[in-house]
N, C-alpha and C positions, 0 to 999 in steps of 0.2 A: 302666705308668711310660711318661711323659712330662715336655718341657719346660714345657706348660703349667702342669702343678701337683704334678711331681715325684714321688717315691713315691706320695703320697696322692692322684693324679691319679684322680679320678673316670670313668666310662663315656663321658659325652658329652667329656669333655677329651680323652680317647684317639681319641675318634671323631671330633672337628676336627681334631686334631692328626694323625690317620692319611689323612682326605680332603686336607691341605693337602700331605701325604708324596704322595700320589696322582695332584695333580695337577699335582706338580711333579712327579713322574714323567711321566706321560703329555706334560707340555709339552717333558720334554728327547726324548723318544724318537718323536716326533708325525711330524718331519721329521728321516731319520735321512741323514747325507752320503754322497755321494755319487749318481751321477748315476741320472737318472729316479727316485729317490726308495725305488729297493728295498730291501729289504731282504738284507743280503748273509748268507753264513753264519756271519761272526761275528758278526752282532747276534742271530741266532735262537739260536745257544749262547749267549750272553749271557743272551735271555731266558727260554730255558729254565735257567739256574743261577740269577736269580733266581726262578725259579719254584719249583724247588727248595729252595732253602733257606729261603723263605717257609715253604713245607709246613712242612719240618722245624720251623721254632721255632714256628707253630701246634702243631704237634703235641706238641713238647718241652716248650710252657708251660701245655699240654693235661694231660700224665700226670707232667711235674716240677714244676710251680707253683713256680718259681724265682721271680717276683715277689711271691709272698704271706708277706706276715712269717707266723712258726711262732706 
C-alpha cells in the first residue's frame, strides 16, 4: 500500500515509493548534526531501532499478510 496507488498499488508503485522514502531517509542522515559529522550513540541507537522495526514489519507482513484482501 502506498500513496501512489492506495490499496490497489502494484509492486512498481511500491518500489518507486520505497525508493523515494529511502532517498529521503538517506538525505536526512547523511550529515548528522554535531561536530566532526560523527555518529553519536543516540544516532546509532536510533538506527538500530529503525532497522529492528523494518525487520519486524517485513516479517509480520510475510507471515500475517495484513495488506492482502481476504
